[in-house]
BALOBA-1460 file (C-alpha; in Angstrom, 3 decimals):
// residues 70
<rec num="1" residu="m" x="-237.178" y="-7.939" z="49.046"/>
<rec num="2" residu="c" x="-236.748" y="-10.469" z="51.735"/>
<rec num="3" residu="e" x="-240.259" y="-11.379" z="53.031"/>
<rec num="4" residu="s" x="-240.962" y="-14.696" z="54.036"/>
<rec num="5" residu="k" x="-243.518" y="-17.522" z="53.472"/>
<rec num="6" residu="v" x="-244.670" y="-19.447" z="56.414"/>
<rec num="7" residu="y" x="-245.779" y="-23.023" z="56.319"/>
<rec num="8" residu="l" x="-247.746" y="-25.397" z="58.766"/>
<rec num="9" residu="v" x="-246.253" y="-28.787" z="58.416"/>
<rec num="10" residu="d" x="-248.334" y="-32.156" z="59.255"/>
<rec num="11" residu="e" x="-248.326" y="-35.538" z="58.054"/>
<rec num="12" residu="a" x="-249.655" y="-34.611" z="54.515"/>
<rec num="13" residu="g" x="-246.871" y="-32.342" z="54.057"/>
<rec num="14" residu="a" x="-246.174" y="-28.406" z="54.211"/>
<rec num="15" residu="h" x="-248.960" y="-26.079" z="53.566"/>
<rec num="16" residu="p" x="-248.405" y="-22.319" z="53.067"/>
<rec num="17" residu="i" x="-250.537" y="-20.181" z="55.549"/>
<rec num="18" residu="m" x="-249.071" y="-16.754" z="54.730"/>
<rec num="19" residu="v" x="-246.932" y="-15.033" z="52.238"/>
<rec num="20" residu="d" x="-244.901" y="-11.865" z="52.269"/>
<rec num="21" residu="v" x="-244.362" y="-12.253" z="56.045"/>
<rec num="22" residu="a" x="-242.285" y="-9.310" z="57.474"/>
<rec num="23" residu="s" x="-242.570" y="-10.137" z="61.133"/>
<rec num="24" residu="v" x="-242.973" y="-13.107" z="63.491"/>
<rec num="25" residu="q" x="-243.449" y="-12.469" z="67.074"/>
<rec num="26" residu="q" x="-243.945" y="-15.267" z="69.583"/>
<rec num="27" residu="e" x="-245.898" y="-15.101" z="72.968"/>
<rec num="28" residu="a" x="-246.944" y="-17.892" z="74.972"/>
<rec num="29" residu="g" x="-246.861" y="-20.726" z="72.103"/>
<rec num="30" residu="v" x="-248.622" y="-18.523" z="69.680"/>
<rec num="31" residu="y" x="-247.020" y="-16.712" z="66.827"/>
<rec num="32" residu="l" x="-248.184" y="-13.251" z="65.432"/>
<rec num="33" residu="l" x="-247.428" y="-13.280" z="61.698"/>
<rec num="34" residu="v" x="-247.633" y="-9.724" z="59.848"/>
<rec num="35" residu="n" x="-247.235" y="-9.327" z="56.290"/>
<rec num="36" residu="l" x="-246.362" y="-6.432" z="54.176"/>
<rec num="37" residu="l" x="-249.902" y="-5.062" z="53.981"/>
<rec num="38" residu="g" x="-250.061" y="-5.268" z="57.743"/>
<rec num="39" residu="e" x="-252.445" y="-8.148" z="57.867"/>
<rec num="40" residu="q" x="-252.105" y="-10.354" z="60.870"/>
<rec num="41" residu="r" x="-252.573" y="-13.889" z="61.685"/>
<rec num="42" residu="l" x="-252.304" y="-15.752" z="64.919"/>
<rec num="43" residu="v" x="-250.781" y="-19.399" z="64.769"/>
<rec num="44" residu="r" x="-250.458" y="-21.803" z="67.640"/>
<rec num="45" residu="g" x="-247.270" y="-24.098" z="66.974"/>
<rec num="46" residu="r" x="-243.750" y="-24.141" z="67.313"/>
<rec num="47" residu="i" x="-240.986" y="-23.367" z="64.734"/>
<rec num="48" residu="t" x="-239.280" y="-26.462" z="63.457"/>
<rec num="49" residu="r" x="-237.227" y="-24.912" z="60.724"/>
<rec num="50" residu="v" x="-236.146" y="-21.446" z="59.429"/>
<rec num="51" residu="d" x="-234.538" y="-21.653" z="55.782"/>
<rec num="52" residu="f" x="-232.815" y="-18.262" z="55.239"/>
<rec num="53" residu="l" x="-232.027" y="-19.177" z="51.676"/>
<rec num="54" residu="s" x="-235.584" y="-19.795" z="50.600"/>
<rec num="55" residu="h" x="-237.145" y="-17.113" z="52.996"/>
<rec num="56" residu="s" x="-239.201" y="-19.928" z="54.412"/>
<rec num="57" residu="v" x="-240.638" y="-20.462" z="58.019"/>
<rec num="58" residu="y" x="-242.018" y="-23.950" z="58.910"/>
<rec num="59" residu="l" x="-244.309" y="-24.597" z="61.955"/>
<rec num="60" residu="e" x="-245.572" y="-27.717" z="63.638"/>
<rec num="61" residu="p" x="-248.946" y="-27.489" z="65.108"/>
<rec num="62" residu="v" x="-249.321" y="-28.082" z="68.945"/>
<rec num="63" residu="p" x="-252.531" y="-29.181" z="70.559"/>
<rec num="64" residu="e" x="-254.725" y="-26.450" z="72.150"/>
<rec num="65" residu="p" x="-254.130" y="-26.345" z="76.016"/>
<rec num="66" residu="s" x="-257.024" y="-28.099" z="77.941"/>
<rec num="67" residu="p" x="-258.846" y="-25.897" z="80.362"/>
<rec num="68" residu="p" x="-258.280" y="-26.442" z="84.069"/>
<rec num="69" residu="l" x="-260.446" y="-28.905" z="85.850"/>
<rec num="70" residu="a" x="-262.608" y="-27.485" z="88.680"/>
């Protein structure tokens, strides 16, 4: 099988946030990760690297958008 592991990368290194990921869908800076069992997780960030040989996706966190000032 060719499922992937998704990592969140910060100053301390790469931390796995989901395994057996079968689908990654991006919408407005948020990624919907879905694994083989249908479990879902929303992650705000941006993809910095995809390694096809190790089936790994690396995300870098991005700050939450600030609410508009009234």
